Backbone as CSV, one residue per row, in Angstrom:
resi,resn,N_x,N_y,N_z,CA_x,CA_y,CA_z,C_x,C_y,C_z
1,MET,-18.479,-15.492,-19.851,-17.039,-15.336,-19.985,-16.634,-13.870,-19.860
2,CYS,-17.394,-12.974,-20.445,-17.082,-11.549,-20.392,-17.137,-11.040,-18.952
3,GLN,-18.139,-11.494,-18.177,-18.242,-11.081,-16.781,-17.033,-11.556,-15.985
4,GLN,-16.548,-12.749,-16.283,-15.376,-13.270,-15.583,-14.149,-12.416,-15.882
5,LYS,-13.994,-11.992,-17.124,-12.858,-11.135,-17.483,-12.938,-9.804,-16.740
6,GLN,-14.149,-9.234,-16.640,-14.313,-7.980,-15.917,-13.968,-8.163,-14.444
7,LYS,-14.401,-9.284,-13.871,-14.105,-9.576,-12.473,-12.600,-9.730,-12.280
8,ASP,-11.948,-10.453,-13.192,-10.500,-10.639,-13.123,-9.778,-9.306,-13.221
9,MET,-10.233,-8.420,-14.092,-9.603,-7.106,-14.239,-9.834,-6.249,-13.000
10,SER,-11.007,-6.382,-12.371,-11.274,-5.637,-11.142,-10.324,-6.059,-10.039
11,ILE,-10.105,-7.348,-9.939,-9.169,-7.863,-8.942,-7.768,-7.357,-9.251
12,PHE,-7.368,-7.420,-10.506,-6.043,-6.938,-10.921,-5.878,-5.466,-10.585
13,SER,-6.886,-4.665,-10.894,-6.827,-3.230,-10.603,-6.768,-2.965,-9.111
14,ALA,-7.505,-3.762,-8.340,-7.490,-3.575,-6.887,-6.114,-3.875,-6.307
15,ILE,-5.442,-4.865,-6.864,-4.115,-5.232,-6.358,-3.054,-4.274,-6.864
16,PHE,-3.043,-4.012,-8.152,-1.958,-3.239,-8.743,-2.311,-1.786,-9.037
17,GLY,-3.554,-1.430,-8.871,-3.951,-0.030,-9.005,-4.302,0.380,-10.415
18,GLY,-5.286,1.194,-10.531,-5.668,1.821,-11.781,-5.634,3.315,-11.550
19,SER,-6.151,4.084,-12.498,-6.093,5.541,-12.347,-6.921,6.008,-11.147
20,LYS,-8.039,5.347,-10.875,-8.866,5.706,-9.721,-8.078,5.481,-8.427
21,THR,-7.387,4.357,-8.353,-6.570,4.051,-7.173,-5.428,5.043,-7.040
22,LYS,-4.795,5.386,-8.151,-3.688,6.349,-8.105,-4.168,7.701,-7.607
23,ASN,-5.369,8.098,-7.997,-5.927,9.360,-7.512,-6.136,9.307,-5.999
24,LYS,-6.630,8.169,-5.505,-6.840,8.010,-4.069,-5.506,8.049,-3.329
25,VAL,-4.506,7.364,-3.878,-3.177,7.355,-3.264,-2.613,8.767,-3.220
26,SER,-2.681,9.478,-4.329,-2.177,10.854,-4.390,-2.866,11.739,-3.363
27,ALA,-4.172,11.593,-3.238,-4.925,12.397,-2.274,-4.472,12.099,-0.853
28,LEU,-4.257,10.827,-0.543,-3.795,10.471,0.803,-2.395,11.016,1.063
29,LEU,-1.529,10.960,0.059,-0.172,11.486,0.225,-0.186,12.985,0.503
30,VAL,-1.062,13.706,-0.208,-1.187,15.151,0.004,-1.639,15.442,1.437
31,LYS,-2.485,14.567,1.980,-2.989,14.745,3.343,-1.998,14.264,4.405
32,GLY,-0.830,13.779,3.981,0.184,13.357,4.948,0.082,11.922,5.414
33,ALA,-0.410,11.055,4.553,-0.531,9.640,4.914,0.829,9.048,5.269
34,LEU,0.805,8.065,6.137,1.988,7.301,6.498,2.280,6.330,5.355
35,ILE,3.506,6.309,4.870,3.897,5.395,3.797,4.591,4.200,4.437
36,ILE,4.012,3.021,4.225,4.592,1.796,4.769,5.094,0.938,3.620
37,ASP,6.398,0.671,3.638,7.041,-0.194,2.654,7.119,-1.581,3.281
38,VAL,6.457,-2.554,2.662,6.337,-3.886,3.267,7.378,-4.892,2.747
39,ARG,8.401,-4.395,2.069,9.463,-5.291,1.604,10.342,-5.725,2.769
40,THR,11.224,-6.664,2.500,12.169,-7.106,3.528,13.143,-5.969,3.839
41,PRO,13.777,-6.000,5.010,14.761,-4.963,5.329,15.884,-4.863,4.290
42,GLU,16.288,-5.990,3.739,17.342,-5.989,2.714,16.884,-5.247,1.467
43,GLU,15.663,-5.522,1.035,15.112,-4.826,-0.134,14.980,-3.333,0.152
44,TYR,14.513,-3.006,1.333,14.321,-1.611,1.727,15.645,-0.855,1.697
45,ARG,16.685,-1.482,2.202,18.007,-0.836,2.209,18.533,-0.586,0.802
46,SER,18.081,-1.363,-0.157,18.572,-1.197,-1.533,17.973,0.032,-2.220
47,GLY,16.976,0.652,-1.609,16.333,1.847,-2.139,14.935,1.956,-1.590
48,HIS,14.554,3.174,-1.175,13.224,3.370,-0.603,12.862,4.848,-0.607
49,ILE,11.627,5.130,-0.284,11.149,6.501,-0.149,11.617,7.008,1.210
50,LYS,12.259,8.152,1.208,12.835,8.718,2.431,11.814,8.784,3.568
51,GLU,10.593,9.173,3.261,9.566,9.353,4.284,8.881,8.049,4.716
52,SER,9.244,6.945,4.100,8.556,5.685,4.388,9.090,4.996,5.634
53,VAL,8.263,4.092,6.145,8.612,3.245,7.279,8.626,1.813,6.761
54,ASN,9.643,1.062,7.123,9.745,-0.332,6.687,9.105,-1.249,7.721
55,ILE,7.989,-1.853,7.342,7.337,-2.888,8.148,7.100,-4.063,7.213
56,PRO,7.958,-5.088,7.267,7.779,-6.237,6.372,6.372,-6.841,6.494
57,LEU,5.881,-7.361,5.398,4.523,-7.901,5.331,4.209,-8.839,6.487
58,ASN,5.134,-9.710,6.835,4.853,-10.690,7.888,4.704,-10.045,9.268
59,LEU,5.123,-8.798,9.433,4.998,-8.104,10.722,3.780,-7.185,10.803
60,ILE,3.090,-7.008,9.704,1.924,-6.116,9.679,0.905,-6.473,10.762
61,PRO,0.514,-7.753,10.909,-0.485,-8.064,11.952,-0.049,-7.637,13.355
62,LYS,1.232,-7.696,13.635,1.737,-7.320,14.958,1.777,-5.809,15.157
63,LYS,1.707,-5.041,14.080,1.818,-3.578,14.149,0.473,-2.862,14.023
64,ILE,-0.603,-3.611,13.854,-1.908,-2.991,13.606,-2.311,-2.034,14.723
65,ASN,-2.206,-2.447,15.975,-2.614,-1.556,17.071,-1.761,-0.296,17.120
66,GLU,-0.466,-0.443,16.889,0.436,0.717,16.855,0.029,1.684,15.735
67,LEU,-0.299,1.126,14.575,-0.704,1.959,13.440,-2.046,2.641,13.705
68,LYS,-2.962,1.951,14.355,-4.251,2.563,14.697,-4.053,3.762,15.617
69,ARG,-3.127,3.653,16.567,-2.867,4.750,17.506,-2.335,5.999,16.796
70,LYS,-1.687,5.819,15.648,-1.174,6.977,14.898,-2.304,7.797,14.301
71,ASN,-3.467,7.162,14.127,-4.657,7.836,13.606,-4.372,8.582,12.299
72,LYS,-3.661,7.903,11.395,-3.331,8.470,10.084,-3.720,7.469,9.009
73,ALA,-4.028,7.998,7.848,-4.243,7.130,6.690,-2.902,6.521,6.310
74,VAL,-2.944,5.411,5.598,-1.732,4.677,5.229,-1.718,4.416,3.730
75,VAL,-0.539,4.517,3.142,-0.297,4.069,1.772,0.752,2.976,1.877
76,THR,0.441,1.808,1.340,1.400,0.707,1.363,2.114,0.621,0.023
77,CYS,3.360,0.141,0.055,4.108,-0.072,-1.179,5.079,-1.226,-0.988
78,CYS,5.577,-1.744,-2.087,6.561,-2.830,-2.075,7.324,-2.778,-3.399
79,ARG,7.733,-3.916,-3.895,8.469,-3.941,-5.161,7.525,-3.862,-6.356
80,SER,6.437,-4.649,-6.309,5.547,-4.715,-7.471,4.108,-4.315,-7.183
81,GLY,3.712,-4.345,-5.937,2.330,-4.046,-5.576,1.575,-5.228,-5.017
82,ALA,2.118,-6.426,-5.153,1.423,-7.622,-4.667,1.434,-7.692,-3.137
83,ARG,2.599,-7.588,-2.541,2.689,-7.653,-1.074,2.000,-6.450,-0.434
84,SER,2.145,-5.294,-1.043,1.498,-4.112,-0.473,-0.023,-4.230,-0.569
85,GLY,-0.513,-4.930,-1.588,-1.946,-5.193,-1.697,-2.437,-6.078,-0.568
86,MET,-1.640,-7.094,-0.225,-1.994,-7.976,0.893,-1.973,-7.199,2.209
87,ALA,-0.963,-6.349,2.387,-0.866,-5.543,3.607,-2.053,-4.588,3.706
88,ALA,-2.404,-3.955,2.592,-3.529,-3.019,2.588,-4.814,-3.732,2.993
89,GLN,-4.985,-4.933,2.496,-6.191,-5.705,2.836,-6.243,-5.978,4.344
90,GLN,-5.121,-6.351,4.923,-5.064,-6.629,6.368,-5.376,-5.363,7.168
91,LEU,-4.793,-4.240,6.759,-5.008,-2.982,7.471,-6.447,-2.505,7.320
92,ARG,-6.989,-2.637,6.128,-8.383,-2.239,5.874,-9.328,-3.076,6.746
93,SER,-9.059,-4.362,6.845,-9.883,-5.251,7.674,-9.836,-4.858,9.143
94,ALA,-8.737,-4.217,9.549,-8.585,-3.770,10.933,-9.165,-2.372,11.144
95,GLY,-9.749,-1.784,10.096,-10.392,-0.487,10.229,-9.494,0.709,9.962
96,ILE,-8.345,0.480,9.333,-7.419,1.566,9.010,-7.686,2.046,7.595
97,GLU,-7.738,3.354,7.405,-7.887,3.916,6.061,-6.577,3.671,5.315
98,VAL,-6.640,2.935,4.213,-5.418,2.529,3.517,-5.667,2.372,2.025
99,GLU,-4.632,2.662,1.255,-4.635,2.397,-0.187,-3.325,1.713,-0.538
100,ASN,-3.398,0.789,-1.453,-2.212,0.137,-1.982,-1.599,1.052,-3.036
101,GLY,-0.399,1.543,-2.766,0.275,2.425,-3.709,1.008,1.682,-4.811
102,GLY,1.124,0.363,-4.672,1.861,-0.424,-5.673,3.348,-0.413,-5.397
103,SER,4.119,-0.244,-6.428,5.579,-0.258,-6.257,6.041,1.008,-5.549
104,TRP,7.136,0.897,-4.836,7.640,2.071,-4.112,8.069,3.166,-5.071
105,THR,8.538,2.771,-6.264,8.936,3.784,-7.237,7.726,4.533,-7.788
106,SER,6.595,3.830,-7.894,5.357,4.468,-8.340,4.884,5.480,-7.307
107,VAL,4.923,5.085,-6.039,4.512,5.997,-4.968,5.447,7.211,-4.939
108,ARG,6.736,6.965,-5.080,7.708,8.057,-5.071,7.411,9.057,-6.194
109,SER,6.981,8.572,-7.348,6.689,9.460,-8.467,5.438,10.303,-8.249
110,MET,4.590,9.888,-7.309,3.361,10.638,-6.998,3.611,11.744,-5.984
111,MET,4.792,11.784,-5.395,5.071,12.757,-4.333,5.583,14.065,-4.905
């Protein structure tokens, strides 16, 4: 049972970030990573990081080649960190250096 709890917490930390993840995100931001906000355009218009690009989660697969050509690390964000975690997984699987930044407000506070 204890091992299952540790596994569950690891998954939670991977999706929503822990201090280790925040350090990685901060380091990528300092290096000029591309910030991708995966919320809907309506959500993005309601508030976002000035330097971010809005690519809704459902469009990420169609943008992978374009993002690879930019040859930059990526930080993903959304409202809570769940969608950005899914986007990060897709980008990582495609060979892009990426970290899930969690909520856009969290990423903004790291800048």
